[in-house]
C-alpha positions in Angstrom: -0.1 0.0 -0.2 1.0 3.5 -1.3 0.0 5.9 1.1 -1.0 9.1 -0.1 0.1 11.6 2.7 -3.5 14.2 3.4 -4.1 18.0 3.7 -3.7 18.2 7.7 0.0 15.7 7.2 1.9 18.4 5.2 0.2 20.4 7.4 1.8 19.2 10.2 5.4 18.5 7.9 5.5 21.8 6.7 5.2 23.4 10.4 8.0 21.1 11.3 10.5 22.5 8.4 10.2 26.0 8.5 9.7 26.2 12.4 12.9 23.5 11.6 14.0 26.8 8.7 13.0 29.3 11.2 15.9 27.9 13.3 18.9 27.2 11.5 18.1 30.2 9.4 18.1 32.0 13.0 21.8 30.8 13.8 23.3 30.9 10.7 22.1 34.8 11.9 24.0 34.5 14.4 27.2 33.2 13.2 27.3 35.7 10.5 27.6 38.2 13.4 30.2 36.2 15.3 32.0 36.1 11.7 31.5 40.4 11.0 33.1 40.6 14.7 36.1 38.5 14.5 36.7 39.8 11.4 36.6 43.8 13.2 38.8 42.3 15.3 41.5 41.0 13.5 40.9 44.0 11.2 41.9 46.5 14.7 44.8 44.0 15.1 45.9 44.7 11.7 45.7 48.4 10.8 47.8 48.5 14.0 50.7 46.2 11.7 49.9 48.2 9.4 51.6 51.4 11.7 53.8 49.9 12.3 55.6 48.8 9.0 54.9 52.2 8.4 56.8 53.7 11.0 59.6 51.5 10.2 58.7 51.6 6.1 58.6 47.9 6.0 56.4 46.4 2.8 52.8 46.3 3.7 52.8 42.9 1.5 55.1 40.2 3.2 54.7 36.7 0.7 56.9 34.6 2.5 54.5 35.2 6.2 51.2 35.5 3.3 52.4 32.3 2.1 52.5 30.9 5.0 49.0 31.8 6.1 47.7 30.1 3.5 48.4 27.1 4.2 48.4 26.7 7.9 44.6 28.2 6.3 44.8 24.9 4.5 45.5 23.0 7.1 42.8 24.1 9.3 40.4 24.2 6.9 40.9 20.4 5.7 40.8 19.4 9.8 37.4 21.2 10.5 36.0 19.8 6.7 36.3 23.2 4.7 37.3 23.3 1.6 40.0 24.8 1.5 40.2 26.4 -1.9 37.2 28.1 -0.3 39.6 28.9 2.1 42.5 30.2 0.6 39.4 32.0 -1.6 38.8 33.4 1.9 41.7 34.8 2.9 43.1 35.6 -0.3 40.6 38.5 -0.1 40.7 39.7 3.2 45.0 39.7 2.8 44.6 41.9 -0.4 42.4 43.7 1.4 44.3 44.2 4.1 47.8 45.1 2.2 45.0 48.1 0.2 45.3 49.4 3.8 49.0 49.6 4.7 50.0 50.7 1.7 47.5 53.7 2.6 49.0 54.1 6.0 52.5 53.4 4.6 51.5 57.1 2.1 49.7 59.6 4.9 52.4 62.2 5.7 54.2 61.5 8.9 54.5 64.2 11.4 
């Protein structure tokens, strides 16, 4: 026998699915907020690095450090079951922004 779901059975299933969807989306919203706050903290640190580099006339980019960080993040991604290629793209996006900030800091007039 192949039972067809009744309208009331489907409605209950839909309500449960909608509640689960709301809960998952709430978790995603919380994680997105945490990511934004973590990125803000990271950029506060990199801003200080940029100031230090500018004062000591160090280059804005550090390719060796960047390569080490990418390799490290790829390893962490594998351990966390996250696509390492995605993790690398994400870090490269952040690195590009940090280097842009460091160049802007270095270009500011110093007293």
